[in-house]
Each structure stands twice: as structure tokens, then as C-alpha cells.
C-alpha positions in Angstrom: -0.3 -0.1 -0.3 2.1 2.6 -1.4 -0.4 5.6 -0.5 -0.4 4.3 3.7 1.2 7.2 5.2 -0.6 6.4 9.2 -1.8 3.9 11.2 -4.5 4.9 14.2 -4.6 1.7 16.8 -6.6 0.9 19.8 -6.1 -1.1 22.6 -9.6 -1.6 23.8 -10.8 -5.0 24.4 -6.9 -6.2 24.4 -5.4 -8.3 27.0 -3.2 -6.1 29.1 -0.3 -8.3 28.5 -0.2 -7.7 24.6 -1.4 -4.1 25.1 1.7 -3.0 26.5 4.1 -5.1 23.8 5.3 -2.1 21.1 4.0 -2.0 17.8 6.5 -3.3 15.5 7.6 -4.3 11.6 7.4 -0.4 10.8 10.9 1.2 11.0 11.5 2.7 7.7 8.2 1.7 6.2 7.4 5.3 5.9 4.6 4.7 7.9 3.6 6.7 11.5 1.9 4.6 14.0 -0.1 6.6 16.4 -2.3 5.3 19.7 -6.0 6.3 19.4 -5.3 8.6 22.6 -2.3 10.4 20.4 -4.6 11.0 17.8 -7.2 12.6 19.8 -4.5 14.8 21.2 -3.3 15.7 17.9 -7.0 16.9 16.4 -7.5 18.4 19.6 -4.7 20.7 18.5 -5.5 21.5 14.7 -9.2 22.3 16.3 -8.1 25.1 18.4 -5.1 25.8 15.3 -7.8 26.1 12.6 -11.1 26.8 14.1 -14.7 25.6 12.6 -16.2 27.1 10.1 -20.3 27.1 10.6 -21.8 26.0 7.2 -24.5 28.6 5.6 -27.9 27.5 4.7 -26.2 28.5 0.9 -23.4 25.9 1.6 -21.9 23.5 -0.7 -23.4 20.1 1.5 -22.9 17.0 -1.0 -21.5 16.4 -4.0 -23.3 13.2 -4.9 -22.9 11.8 -8.5 -24.7 10.2 -10.9 -24.8 6.4 -12.4 -22.8 7.7 -15.4 -24.7 4.9 -18.2 -24.5 7.5 -20.8 -21.7 8.9 -20.3 -19.3 10.2 -17.3 -21.1 10.6 -14.2 -21.5 14.2 -13.3 -21.7 15.2 -10.2 -24.5 16.9 -8.9 -24.2 19.9 -6.0 -26.4 20.1 -3.6 -26.5 22.2 -0.7 -27.3 22.3 3.0 -31.0 24.0 2.3 -31.9 21.4 -0.3 -31.0 19.0 2.0 -32.9 20.2 4.7 -36.2 20.7 2.4 -36.4 17.2 1.2 -35.3 15.8 4.6 -38.4 18.1 6.5 -40.8 17.3 3.2 -40.6 13.8 2.7 -39.9 12.1 6.5 -43.0 13.0 7.7 -44.5 11.3 5.0 -43.1 8.6 4.8 -42.8 7.8 8.1 -45.4 8.7 10.1 -47.1 5.2 10.5 -43.8 3.9 12.5 -43.3 3.6 16.0 -41.3 6.2 18.0 -37.4 5.2 18.1 -38.0 2.5 14.9 -35.5 0.8 13.3 -34.1 1.1 9.8 -31.8 -1.5 8.4 -29.1 0.1 5.9 -27.8 -2.0 3.6 -27.6 -0.6 0.1 -24.4 1.8 -0.9 -24.4 5.3 0.1 -23.4 6.4 -2.5 -26.8 6.0 -3.8 -29.2 8.7 -3.6 -31.8 7.0 -1.7 -29.7 5.3 0.8 -28.0 8.2 1.4 -31.6 10.8 2.1 -33.7 8.1 4.0 -30.3 7.6 6.4 -30.0 11.3 6.3 -33.9 11.3 7.1 -33.7 8.4 10.3 -31.0 10.1 12.2 -32.9 13.7 11.9 -35.5 11.6 13.5 -33.8 10.5 16.0 -34.5 7.0 14.9 -31.9 4.1 14.8 -29.9 2.3 11.9 -28.9 -1.1 11.4 -25.9 -1.5 9.0 -25.5 -4.1 7.0 -24.2 -5.7 3.8 -27.4 -7.4 0.9 -25.7 -10.6 1.2 -25.9 -10.9 5.3 -29.5 -10.0 5.5 -30.5 -13.3 5.8 -29.3 -16.5 8.2 -27.9 -17.8 4.6 -24.8 -15.6 4.8 -24.3 -14.6 7.8 -23.7 -16.5 11.0 -25.5 -17.0 13.4 -28.3 -15.2 12.4 -28.6 -12.0 9.5 -29.2 -9.3 10.1 -33.1 -9.0 9.6 -33.6 -11.6 12.4 -31.0 -8.9 14.3 -32.0 -5.8 13.9 -35.7 -6.4 13.1 -36.5 -3.4 11.7 -39.2 -1.3 11.4 -38.7 0.6 7.8 -37.3 -1.6 5.4 -36.2 -0.1 1.8 -35.0 -1.9 -1.7 -34.7 -1.5 -5.2 -37.8 -3.3 -7.6 -35.1 -6.2 -7.7 -34.9 -7.1 -3.9 -38.3 -7.8 -3.1 -38.4 -9.5 -6.3 -35.8 -11.8 -4.9 -37.5 -12.2 -2.0 -40.7 -12.5 -3.5 -39.1 -15.5 -5.8 -37.5 -17.4 -2.7 -40.4 -17.7 -0.6 -42.4 -19.4 -4.1 -39.9 -21.3 -4.3 -39.7 -22.6 -1.3 -43.5 -23.3 -0.9 -43.4 -25.1 -4.0 -41.6 -27.5 -1.8 -44.6 -27.9 0.1 -47.9 -30.1 -0.8 -50.0 -29.3 -3.1 -53.2 -29.0 -0.7 -50.8 -26.3 1.7 -49.2 -24.8 -2.1 -53.3 -24.3 -2.4 -54.2 -23.2 0.7 -51.6 -20.4 0.8 -52.6 -18.9 -2.6 -56.1 -18.8 -1.5 -55.1 -17.6 1.8 -52.9 -14.8 -0.1 -55.5 -13.4 -2.7 -58.2 -13.4 0.6 -55.9 -11.3 2.4 -55.0 -9.0 -0.9 -58.8 -8.3 -1.6 -59.4 -7.8 2.2 -56.4 -4.8 2.5 -57.6 -3.2 -0.3 -61.3 -2.9 1.0 -59.6 -1.7 4.3 -60.1 -5.4 6.3 -58.1 -7.3 8.7 -57.4 -10.9 8.9 -56.3 -12.2 11.9 -57.2 -15.9 11.6 -55.0 -16.1 8.5 -52.3 -13.8 10.1 -51.9 -16.0 12.8 -52.3 -19.2 10.6 -49.9 -18.1 7.1 -48.6 -14.8 7.0 -47.2 -14.4 11.0 -44.8 -17.0 9.3 -43.6 -14.3 6.3 -43.8 -11.5 8.3 -40.1 -13.3 10.2 -38.2 -13.0 6.5 -37.9 -9.1 6.9 -37.8 -9.6 10.9 -41.4 -9.8 11.6 -41.6 -5.9 13.0 -41.8 -4.3 9.2 -44.7 -1.7 9.1 -43.1 0.3 5.7 -41.5 -1.1 2.8 -40.2 1.7 0.4 -39.7 0.9 -3.0 -37.1 3.4 -5.7 -34.8 3.1 -8.2 -37.2 2.2 -10.6 -40.3 0.9 -11.0 -42.0 -1.9 -9.0 -44.4 -4.3 -10.7 -47.5 -4.2 -9.7 -47.5 -8.4 -8.8 -44.5 -8.1 -7.0 -46.2 -5.1 -5.2 -49.0 -6.5 -4.3 -47.4 -9.6 -3.2 -45.1 -7.5 -0.6 -48.0 -5.9 0.9 -49.6 -9.0 1.6 -47.6 -11.3 2.6 -45.9 -8.9 4.8 -48.8 -7.0 6.1 -47.1 -3.9 5.5 -47.4 -0.7 3.1 -45.4 -0.2 0.2 -44.7 2.7 -0.6 -43.4 3.8 -3.9 -41.6 7.2 -4.7 -40.7 9.5 -7.9 -36.9 11.8 -7.0 -33.9 11.6 -9.0 -30.2 12.7 -7.7 -30.8 16.3 -9.3 -34.1 16.9 -6.6 -32.3 15.0 -3.9 -34.6 12.2 -3.9 -37.4 14.1 -3.0 -40.2 14.9 -5.9 -43.5 12.6 -5.3 -44.5 10.1 -2.6 -47.5 7.3 -3.1 -49.7 8.1 -0.2 -50.2 5.5 2.6 -52.9 3.1 1.5 -53.3 4.0 -2.2 -52.7 0.5 -3.7 -53.2 1.4 -7.7 -49.9 0.1 -9.5 -47.5 2.4 -11.2 -48.9 5.3 -9.2 -45.8 7.4 -7.6 -48.1 9.5 -5.8 -48.6 13.5 -5.5 -45.5 15.9 -5.6 -44.0 16.0 -1.7 -44.1 19.9 0.2 -41.2 21.8 -1.9 -41.6 20.6 -5.3 -43.6 21.8 -8.3 -44.7 19.7 -11.1 -45.5 20.2 -14.5 -46.0 18.3 -17.3 -43.8 19.1 -20.8 -46.0 18.1 -24.4 -43.1 15.4 -25.6 -43.3 17.5 -29.5 -39.8 19.0 -30.4 -39.8 22.6 -31.8 -40.2 21.2 -36.0 -43.7 19.8 -34.3 -42.5 16.3 -34.7 -43.6 14.2 -31.7 -40.5 13.5 -29.4 -42.4 9.7 -28.3 -45.3 7.9 -28.9 -47.6 5.9 -26.7 -48.3 2.9 -27.4 -51.2 3.9 -29.4 -49.3 5.9 -31.8 -50.4 9.2 -30.1 -47.7 12.1 -29.1 -47.7 12.8 -25.3 -49.2 16.2 -24.6 -50.1 18.1 -21.7 -53.6 18.7 -23.1 -54.5 14.9 -23.1 -58.0 13.7 -20.8 -56.9 10.1 -21.4 -54.1 7.8 -21.0 -53.2 5.2 -23.3 -55.6 2.8 -21.7 -58.0 4.9 -22.2 -58.7 5.9 -18.5 -59.3 10.1 -17.6 -56.1 12.1 -16.7 -55.2 15.4 -16.8 -52.7 15.9 -19.1 -49.7 14.2 -19.9 -45.7 15.1 -20.9 -42.3 15.3 -19.8 -42.1 15.9 -16.0 -40.9 18.9 -15.0 -39.6 20.0 -11.1 -39.1 23.4 -9.6 -39.0 24.1 -5.9 -35.7 24.2 -2.9 -35.8 20.2 -3.5 -34.2 20.9 -7.4 -30.4 21.1 -6.5 -27.9 23.8 -8.0 -26.5 21.9 -11.0 -23.3 19.4 -12.1 -20.0 20.7 -10.6 -18.0 22.0 -13.3 -20.0 21.0 -16.1 -21.6 24.3 -17.3 -23.3 22.9 -20.7 -24.6 19.7 -19.5 -26.3 22.4 -16.5 -27.6 24.3 -18.8 -29.5 21.4 -20.7 -31.3 19.5 -17.4 -31.7 22.9 -15.9 -33.3 25.9 -17.4 -33.2 29.6 -16.2 -36.6 29.8 -14.7 -35.3 27.0 -12.7 -37.4 24.2 -14.4 -35.1 20.5 -14.5 -35.7 18.6 -17.4 -36.1 15.2 -15.9 -36.9 13.0 -19.1 -39.2 11.2 -17.6 -42.8 11.2 -19.1 -45.5 11.4 -17.0 -49.2 11.7 -16.9 -51.5 13.0 -13.9 -54.1 11.1 -12.7 -57.8 13.2 -11.6 -56.8 13.1 -8.4 -53.1 14.5 -8.5 -51.3 11.7 -7.9 -48.0 11.5 -10.6 -47.8 8.3 -12.3 -43.7 7.1 -14.5 -45.2 6.3 -18.5 -42.2 6.5 -20.4 -39.1 7.8 -21.5 -38.2 10.8 -23.8 -34.9 9.8 -24.9 -35.8 5.8 -24.6 -33.7 6.2 -21.0 -34.7 3.4 -18.8 -34.2 1.7 -15.8 -33.6 -2.3 -15.2 -34.8 -5.0 -12.7 -31.4 -3.5 -10.7 -32.0 -0.3 -10.7 -29.1 0.6 -13.8 -30.0 3.1 -16.6 -29.3 2.0 -20.0 -29.2 4.4 -23.2 -31.4 3.0 -25.8 -30.3 5.7 -28.4 -26.6 4.6 -27.7 -26.6 1.1 -28.2 -28.7 1.1 -31.4 -26.1 3.3 -32.4 -23.8 1.0 -31.0 -25.4 -2.2 -32.4 -25.9 -1.3 -35.7 -23.1 -1.6 -36.6 -23.3 -5.1 -37.1 -23.7 -6.7 -40.6 -26.9 -8.3 -40.0 -28.7 -5.3 -39.0 -30.6 -3.7 -41.3 -30.7 -0.2 -41.6 -32.8 0.5 -44.5 -35.7 -1.8 -43.5 -35.6 -0.4 -39.9 -32.8 -1.3 -38.0 -32.5 -2.7 -34.3 -34.6 -1.9 -31.3 -33.2 -2.9 -27.9 -35.3 -3.0 -24.7 -35.0 -2.7 -21.4 -38.1 -2.2 -18.6 -38.1 -2.9 -14.7 -38.5 -6.1 -14.9 -35.3 -7.6 -17.2 -32.0 -8.1 -15.5 -30.7 -7.0 -18.7 -31.9 -5.9 -22.1 -32.6 -7.7 -25.0 -33.3 -6.9 -28.7 -35.3 -6.9 -31.9 -33.6 -6.8 -35.1 -34.4 -6.3 -38.9 -32.1 -8.3 -40.6 -30.2 -8.1 -43.6 -31.6 -10.7 -45.5 -28.4 -10.8 -48.0 -25.4 -11.2 -45.1 -28.4 -13.9 -42.8 -29.0 -15.9 -46.0 -25.0 -16.3 -47.0 -23.8 -17.2 -43.2 -26.7 -19.7 -43.6 -25.5 -21.3 -46.8 -22.0 -21.5 -45.5 -22.9 -23.1 -42.4 -25.0 -25.6 -43.7 -28.3 -24.2 -42.3 -30.9 -25.7 -43.7 -33.8 -23.2 -44.8 -36.8 -22.6 -47.3 -37.1 -19.0 -47.1 -36.0 -15.7 -44.7 -39.8 -16.0 -43.1 -38.4 -19.3 -42.2 -34.4 -18.7 -41.3 -35.5 -16.1 -39.0 -37.3 -18.3 -36.7 -34.1 -20.9 -36.8 -32.6 -20.6 -33.2 -29.2 -21.2 -35.2 -29.7 -18.1 -36.8 -30.6 -16.0 -33.4 -27.2 -17.3 -31.5 -25.6 -15.8 -35.1 -26.9 -12.7 -34.7 -26.5 -12.3 -31.1 -22.4 -13.1 -31.3 -22.4 -10.6 -33.9 -23.9 -7.9 -31.6 -21.9 -8.9 -28.7 -19.0 -7.9 -30.5 -20.1 -4.8 -31.5 -20.7 -4.2 -28.0 -17.4 -5.4 -26.9 -15.7 -3.0 -29.7 -18.0 -0.1 -28.8 -17.3 0.9 -25.4 -20.7 0.0 -24.3 -20.9 -1.1 -20.3 -21.5 -5.0 -18.5 -25.4 -3.6 -18.4 -25.6 -2.7 -21.8 -24.8 -6.0 -22.8 -27.6 -8.2 -24.5 -28.7 -10.7 -23.3 -31.0 -12.5 -26.5 -32.0 -10.8 -29.7 -35.1 -11.3 -32.0 -35.0 -11.4 -35.8 -37.6 -10.1 -38.0 -38.0 -9.3 -41.5 -41.0 -7.4 -42.3 -39.9 -4.3 -42.2 -40.8 -1.0 -40.3 -41.8 2.0 -41.8 -43.7 5.1 -41.7 -46.4 4.0 -43.5 -47.0 1.4 -40.6 -46.8 3.6 -38.4 -43.1 1.6 -36.3 -41.1 4.7 -37.7 -41.9 8.5 -37.1 -41.5 10.8 -39.9 -38.0 11.1 -39.6 -37.4 7.5 -39.4 -36.9 7.6 -36.0 -38.0 4.1 -34.5 -41.8 4.3 -32.6 -41.3 1.9 -29.7 -45.1 1.4 -28.7 -45.7 0.2 -32.5 -43.3 -1.7 -33.5 -44.0 -4.2 -29.6 -47.9 -4.0 -30.7 -47.0 -5.4 -34.1 -44.0 -7.5 -33.2 -44.7 -7.9 -29.6 -45.4 -12.1 -29.1 -41.6 -12.0 -30.7 -40.2 -9.5 -28.0 -41.9 -11.3 -25.2 -40.9 -14.7 -26.1 -37.0 -12.8 -26.3 -37.3 -11.2 -22.7 -37.2 -14.1 -21.0 -33.8 -14.3 -21.6 -32.9 -10.4 -20.2 -34.5 -12.5 -16.7 -32.0 -13.9 -14.3 
């Protein structure tokens, strides 16, 4: 360790005989060794020499870096007043159902704005925090007991993938039981889920079945927070039913210091992220460019407009469009990146999130799409669709003339997949040289060997194109009927209309998506 200059040691809990022995092995090493008491003495002298400068509300408190999946990470500048505003706004809403001196289990990295914000909020309320690693949450990864059993938290938080893993693990364990018991539990689940949705209790089922489930999270969880990506409706319902707790989704970004909207307690609608928190003003911008061309279309082929009165499913709404956020929860921009700051933070105070939202009649927000097709995978990682398509489009098997390649990812996938408009000449030449029999191009694109060959070529593009590991395709589906502006699969400017492609080639995509789930 060439950079090591100082070692500070303590004799606490060390036998007196051992503590009296001098530390050896550091002579001529360039490393200075201090006891903890010596370090305190040195520190007191420094305090006298350099008086503490108390921060003001405008002092810079944190520089939190974004994930950097679409380029170099950007340092988001958070001032003390921004952090305090978010804590004062969000903490009372998300924790009012918790008991005094509740316990929070912290296991996500503090480099994640979600965990950092929750920890600051918990400490500001004088509650307790137990620290753990994701691998030591249960007895499987820790001895003698896991962190959940040790700390028995009242507040549990996680990204959607964590809840999905918990649900699948419990399901796998249940499958080992007799068919009769499986049927009993399934019936009890449905009964309790409906009871909770109508405000009723199920004490008998809780005593016989669900108290055992509650012990998976330690037995005390009252509120489960989910953030960092969309939580599937089935998972949200399962967690709420199994553990008998409120499952609350929030919507926020690093640029808003983890404060924007929060789903209300007892709001059981999936995909709803709640109304704005105090300190956040939210507006929806119609997703139409200056040239009048739609920036993104919904699954019905319509642009997202802030004057819309119904969503893509025909349900009433109060407008759709890109989510803009303004107010004291919004940070000051990116550290030493004025151009990037100007792109995302408007001079009138609005921050452009890039997310497409919908206002529901009760004032709650829902997140529907991405303006630039930047999506989150199951684990909370961002992937940039357009950039991936640019790199993967270099494969000899991708026919840009008939539509190119459409990459796909969502909150249910661990890795992205893709649909490819194949270059008929290149693919048929490969098939003939490799001895793959086929009657037509329509027959060839259904051949698993053809999919393997195209995927191999795309993986090579990934390797040479500088894409990240999470942007590596896990599966590919081959298409030979062109995507065009006439069949609405392309826009007038030849950009892929994802909803139209999914509507037409959804059967192929659904088959391929299974390869992206681990």
C-alpha cells in the first residue's frame, strides 16, 4: 500500500499483556503509527489552530455523482438548504405510521441517493439504523443470524429487484410443500390481498400463515419503501400481502435530492408514484419538438401532450408529458459542467427529468415512458437505448434500411434484449456457408441458430463499442418484415416508434424478454 502514511490503533478489548507490547514492523517504512489517544491529542491541537467554519444554508453539503451509464458521471451539487428541505418534506410523510425510535436497516450503498437520503432522514428523527451488507441480510449469508433477524427493522427499503428476489425465494420454498398446502396459501393470499384493499383485517390468516412470512423481514416491518425503478404490480401486491405492511413507491432523482413525489399510504394502485411532496412543483411539458415532430409516442401511436384527457389505456387523466420539477428540492446543477447544467436545468428554475408522466384526476403522478428512451433495468441501472442502437447498428446483420435494431429494457429485466431487422443477404450467406437449411427468409429468422449467430455479432459490437456490462444484450429476436413510416413503426423522421413496433412484433419480443430475466 504505497499511499499509506498513518496507522491509528486502539487497545480497547485487548489483553493488558498484549497491549503493553510495542507494535513492530514499521521501521523505515515511511508509515507513522499512532495510538487512538495520541490521535485525539493531535486533533485537539488542530481544532485550536483551525477553528470550525459553520456552514450556511447556501453552503455546499454534498456532491453526489450520477451513475454515468450514458457518459461520464456528473456531480450533482446539493446545498444544505436543499437537503434540509427534502428531509423536512419527505420524512414525515413516509414515516408517520412508524413507532417512536423505529429501526431502519441500511444495506444499500451510500453512493446511492436513495439510501443516503433515507439515512439522513432517519437520523434527523432520532431513530436507529442497523448496518448490513445485502449478502448478510438473512442467515444464509451470515452466522449465527442474519441482519434482518438481528435488527428486526420497522422500516425496510429496497430497489425493485430486492423485492422480486424475496418473492421468488419465498415462492420457491412454498413449491416444496404439498399441493394442498400450496393451494391453501394461494387462497389465503388472494383473500388477504382483497381484504387489505378494502380496509379489512385477517387475524386468523395472519396467525396461521402470514406471521411466518413476516419473520422473513424480521417480523416488525411496518413500511416498505421502493425506489430506483418501477415496482411491478404483482410484486407490490405480494409484498404488501405477505408482510402485512404498506408498500410505498416514490419518484425522485439525484438532481432532486431524492425528493419529488411519494405514494400515499393505502394507495394500492400500481404504477402510481403519488402527489408532489412539499417543496416540489411539477409540470408536464408536451413531448413535441420545435419542428412539431413528436419526440416519443405512446402504445397507441399518439404523442404525449399536456392537454390530453385520457391515457394510452383510455382512462381519464389531466395531461401527459415530460416531467419538469421546480422548487427548493431541485439542486444547483452539475459540478464544473456548465453545458450539461444548461441542458437539464432551465433558467426559469425547471429541471427536465426526461421522464414522461401522467396526471391522474386525484393529483397523483404516474411515470409512463422516457423522452430519450433511457430506462432502468430491474436492478436500478440505467441504459441508453439510442446510444446502444447506434453501436449495435454496426453489425453486418442489421438492416438499417428496413428499420435497424430496437433495443429493449424495462423494470422486469436484468439485462436488455433487442429486435433486429435482419440484412437478408448477409444472413442467407451465413446460413448457406454454415450448412443451415431454410426455405425462405421468414423460415430462417425463426431458426435458433440464426439468432445465436446474430447475437454473437452484436456481442462483438458491444465489445468494440465501449458499452458497459449492463448494456450487453442477453437475447435477440429476428424480424424480416420492415418497419416503415407507413406502418407507423417509424416516425416521419425515421425514428423507431417503440410502442408501434411492440404492438406489431410483441409476440417475438415477449419470447426474447425471457432471456433477459435472471
